[in-house]
C-alpha positions in Angstrom: 0.0 0.0 0.0 1.2 3.5 -0.9 4.5 2.3 -2.3 7.0 5.0 -3.2 9.2 5.1 -6.3 11.5 8.1 -6.6 12.3 9.1 -10.2 14.7 11.8 -11.4 13.2 13.7 -14.3 14.1 16.8 -16.3 11.1 18.5 -17.9 11.1 21.7 -19.8 8.1 23.2 -18.0 8.3 26.6 -19.7 8.2 25.2 -23.2 5.4 22.8 -22.3 3.3 25.5 -20.7 3.1 27.4 -24.0 1.2 24.4 -25.6 -2.4 23.5 -25.1 -2.7 21.4 -21.9 -5.2 18.6 -21.6 -6.3 16.8 -18.3 -3.8 14.0 -18.9 -1.0 16.4 -19.6 -1.7 18.3 -16.4 -1.7 15.1 -14.3 1.6 14.0 -15.9 3.2 17.3 -15.3 2.0 17.4 -11.7 3.3 13.9 -11.0 6.7 14.7 -12.5 6.9 17.9 -10.3 6.0 15.8 -7.2 8.6 13.1 -8.0 11.3 15.7 -8.7 10.6 17.7 -5.6 10.5 14.6 -3.4 13.7 13.2 -4.8 15.6 16.4 -3.7 14.7 16.3 0.0 16.8 14.3 2.5 14.5 14.5 5.5 11.9 16.4 7.4 10.0 16.9 10.6 6.3 17.5 11.2 3.4 17.4 13.6 1.1 14.6 12.4 -2.6 14.3 13.3 -4.4 11.0 12.4 -8.1 10.4 12.7 -9.7 6.9 12.4 -13.4 6.8 12.0 -15.6 3.7 11.9 -19.3 3.1 12.5 -18.7 2.8 16.2 -15.4 4.6 16.8 -13.8 8.0 16.2 -10.2 8.3 17.5 -7.7 11.1 16.9 -4.0 11.0 17.8 -1.3 13.6 17.5 2.4 12.8 17.3 5.7 14.3 16.2 7.5 12.7 13.3 11.2 13.0 12.3 12.3 11.2 9.2 15.4 10.7 7.2 15.4 8.8 3.9 18.9 7.5 4.5 18.9 6.8 8.3 15.5 6.1 9.7 12.5 7.7 11.5 11.3 8.7 14.9 7.8 9.2 16.4 6.9 10.7 19.7 3.4 10.6 21.1 1.4 10.7 24.3 1.9 12.2 27.7 2.7 10.9 31.2 2.1 7.2 31.5 1.1 7.0 27.9 4.2 8.8 26.6 6.2 6.7 24.2 9.0 7.1 21.7 9.5 4.9 18.6 12.9 4.9 17.0 13.7 3.0 13.9 17.1 2.9 12.0 15.8 0.4 9.4 17.6 -2.4 11.2 16.1 -2.2 14.7 12.8 -0.8 16.0 12.7 0.5 19.6 9.4 1.3 21.4 10.5 3.2 24.6 8.1 3.9 27.5 9.9 6.4 29.8 7.3 6.2 32.6 7.7 2.4 32.8 11.5 2.5 32.2 11.0 -0.1 29.6 12.0 -0.5 25.9 10.8 -3.1 23.4 13.4 -4.0 20.7 12.7 -5.7 17.5 15.5 -6.5 15.0 14.8 -6.9 11.3 16.0 -10.5 10.7 13.9 -11.1 7.6 13.2 -9.2 4.4 9.5 -8.9 5.4 10.3 -7.1 8.7 13.0 -4.9 7.0 10.3 -3.9 4.4 7.9 -3.0 7.3 10.6 -0.8 8.9 11.0 1.2 5.7 7.2 1.8 5.2 7.2 5.3 6.6 9.6 6.2 3.8 8.3 3.9 1.0 4.7 4.7 1.7 5.1 8.4 2.6 3.5 9.7 -0.6 0.5 7.6 -1.6 0.1 9.0 -5.1 3.0 7.1 -6.4 1.3 3.7 -5.7 -2.2 4.6 -6.7 -3.6 2.6 -9.6 -2.5 4.6 -12.6 -5.8 4.2 -14.4 -7.7 5.5 -11.4 -5.5 8.5 -10.7 -7.0 11.9 -11.1 -5.8 15.5 -10.6 -8.7 17.4 -9.0 -6.9 20.7 -9.1 -4.5 23.1 -7.2 -5.4 24.4 -3.8 -3.8 25.9 -0.7 -3.2 24.4 2.7 -1.6 26.5 5.4 -0.5 29.1 2.8 1.2 26.4 0.6 0.3 25.4 -2.9 -0.8 21.8 -3.0 -2.0 19.4 -5.7 -5.2 17.5 -5.0 -5.1 13.9 -6.2 -7.6 11.1 -6.1 -7.3 7.4 -6.9 -7.6 3.9 -5.6 -5.2 1.2 -4.5 -5.6 -2.4 -3.4 -3.8 -3.7 -0.3 -3.9 -6.7 2.0 -3.9 -5.8 5.7 -3.3 -9.3 7.0 -1.2 -12.0 5.5 -3.6 -14.4 3.7 -6.4 -11.9 4.2 -8.9 -10.6 1.7 -7.5 -7.8 -0.6 -9.1 -4.5 0.1 -9.6 -1.6 -2.3 -9.0 1.8 -0.8 -10.0 5.1 -2.2 -7.5 7.8 -1.4 -7.4 11.6 -1.7 -4.0 13.3 -1.2 -3.0 16.9 -1.0 0.7 17.1 -1.9 2.9 20.2 -1.6 4.4 21.5 -4.8 7.6 22.7 -3.1 8.7 19.4 -1.6 6.5 16.6 -2.9 5.4 15.8 0.7 1.8 15.2 1.6 0.0 17.8 3.7 -3.2 15.7 4.0 -4.5 12.3 3.0 -8.0 10.7 3.3 -8.3 6.9 2.9 -11.8 5.3 2.7 -12.6 1.6 2.6 -15.7 -0.3 3.7 -17.1 1.7 6.7 -13.7 3.2 7.6 -12.2 6.6 7.0 -8.6 7.5 7.9 -7.5 11.1 7.8 -3.9 12.2 8.2 -2.8 15.9 8.4 0.8 17.1 8.4 1.5 20.5 10.0 4.6 22.6 10.6 6.6 20.7 8.0 10.3 21.6 8.1 12.8 20.2 5.7 15.9 18.7 7.4 19.2 18.2 5.6 21.2 17.9 8.8 20.0 14.5 10.1 22.6 11.9 10.8 22.5 8.2 11.7 23.2 9.1 15.4 19.7 10.7 15.6 18.1 7.3 15.1 20.2 5.3 17.5 18.8 4.5 21.0 21.0 4.5 24.1 18.9 3.2 27.0 19.0 5.6 30.0 20.2 4.1 33.3 17.7 1.8 34.8 15.7 1.1 31.6 15.0 -2.5 30.8 15.4 -3.5 27.2 13.3 -6.4 26.1 14.3 -8.1 22.9 11.3 -9.4 21.0 11.5 -12.6 18.9 14.4 -14.1 20.9 12.2 -17.0 22.1 11.6 -18.0 18.5 15.3 -18.4 17.7 
């Protein structure tokens, strides 16, 4: 779901703009702009709000996200006893609960787990994995004073191994300046998932050390999966 393929393209936008533009041409140009802009960023930070709605639930969570294409990602959420920090360097995933002085560690010992660890990067921009025949450009808008492209399309995914494939309809608002989403809405069956990215700041200064976890004194580190070895 939402796979990412970064392509480096060179397009003579000024020359093309002087020609008659059809809907398909506008979509292609917008996609190329998004791919080019996304290919040039190294990392970013943002406040992320997610809302999950079903027929009997409506849950909203807010978290901070720090992401580097090369080195990993970090999520911080919750307060007090519910405060947790997730740190992933694409090789290990740490879920740290400061109040409980406990950290859960999972190491990527298989290609499937390694792929899961990279999903925040590979699935960051959903438009690159939408079914090409379904993809539409609904127009240009503004979110938070930034110009964004509004896309719509569908994709098919499988939430559980061996489970029934599910078709998801996605709307995505992607910033022209960096190719990063500012808002996405996913709809399938009776469910709706909305994600909003606020205060997006590009980060070219991130290093591998940012995504390494050194347990504070007194913190118990529990390695998951060892019993299966």
